[in-house]
C-alpha positions as CSV (number, residue, x, y, z in Angstrom):
1,M,3.1,-33.5,-64.5
2,P,1.7,-34.1,-61.2
3,P,-2.1,-33.0,-60.9
4,D,-2.7,-29.1,-59.7
5,R,-3.8,-29.0,-56.0
6,I,-6.1,-26.9,-54.0
7,S,-5.6,-25.3,-50.8
8,A,-7.3,-23.6,-48.6
9,N,-5.4,-19.9,-47.3
10,Q,-5.8,-18.6,-43.7
11,F,-9.0,-16.8,-44.6
12,G,-10.6,-19.8,-45.6
13,M,-10.8,-18.8,-49.4
14,M,-9.4,-21.2,-51.8
15,T,-6.0,-21.1,-53.7
16,I,-4.8,-23.0,-56.4
17,E,-1.5,-24.1,-56.6
18,I,0.9,-25.2,-59.4
19,E,2.6,-27.5,-59.4
20,T,6.2,-27.0,-61.8
21,N,7.1,-29.7,-63.4
22,R,11.2,-30.3,-62.1
23,Q,12.0,-32.8,-64.6
24,S,11.1,-30.6,-67.6
25,L,13.6,-27.7,-66.9
26,Y,16.3,-30.8,-66.3
27,E,15.3,-32.1,-69.8
28,T,15.2,-28.8,-71.6
29,D,17.7,-26.7,-70.2
30,Y,20.6,-28.7,-68.4
31,L,23.0,-25.8,-67.4
32,R,19.4,-23.6,-66.0
33,W,18.8,-26.4,-64.4
34,L,22.1,-27.0,-62.7
35,E,22.7,-23.3,-61.7
36,T,19.0,-23.2,-60.5
37,T,19.5,-26.3,-58.3
38,V,23.2,-24.8,-56.8
39,E,21.1,-21.3,-56.1
40,K,18.6,-23.1,-54.4
41,L,21.2,-25.5,-52.2
42,Q,23.3,-22.5,-51.2
43,I,20.2,-20.3,-49.9
44,Q,19.1,-24.0,-48.0
45,D,15.6,-24.1,-50.0
46,Y,15.7,-27.9,-49.7
47,S,12.0,-28.4,-50.5
48,N,12.5,-27.1,-53.9
49,I,15.5,-29.3,-55.4
50,D,15.0,-32.0,-57.9
51,W,16.2,-34.1,-55.6
52,E,15.7,-37.5,-58.3
53,N,17.6,-35.8,-60.8
54,L,20.4,-34.4,-58.6
55,I,20.7,-38.1,-57.0
56,E,20.6,-39.6,-60.3
57,K,23.5,-36.9,-61.4
58,S,25.5,-37.7,-58.8
59,D,25.4,-41.5,-58.9
60,N,27.3,-41.2,-62.3
């Protein structure tokens, strides 16, 4: 899992962004991962798609 990121918001205050481990959902609940991936594609939320596993699945 990547380390947590710390960033500054528009007011200069520090916020902590915890990156989710997308691969974990793929490994633990494939059906939910698939439904979530399809939903993200439908709403064009491309930055939050688990591309690595999606590409791997499409190659099979």
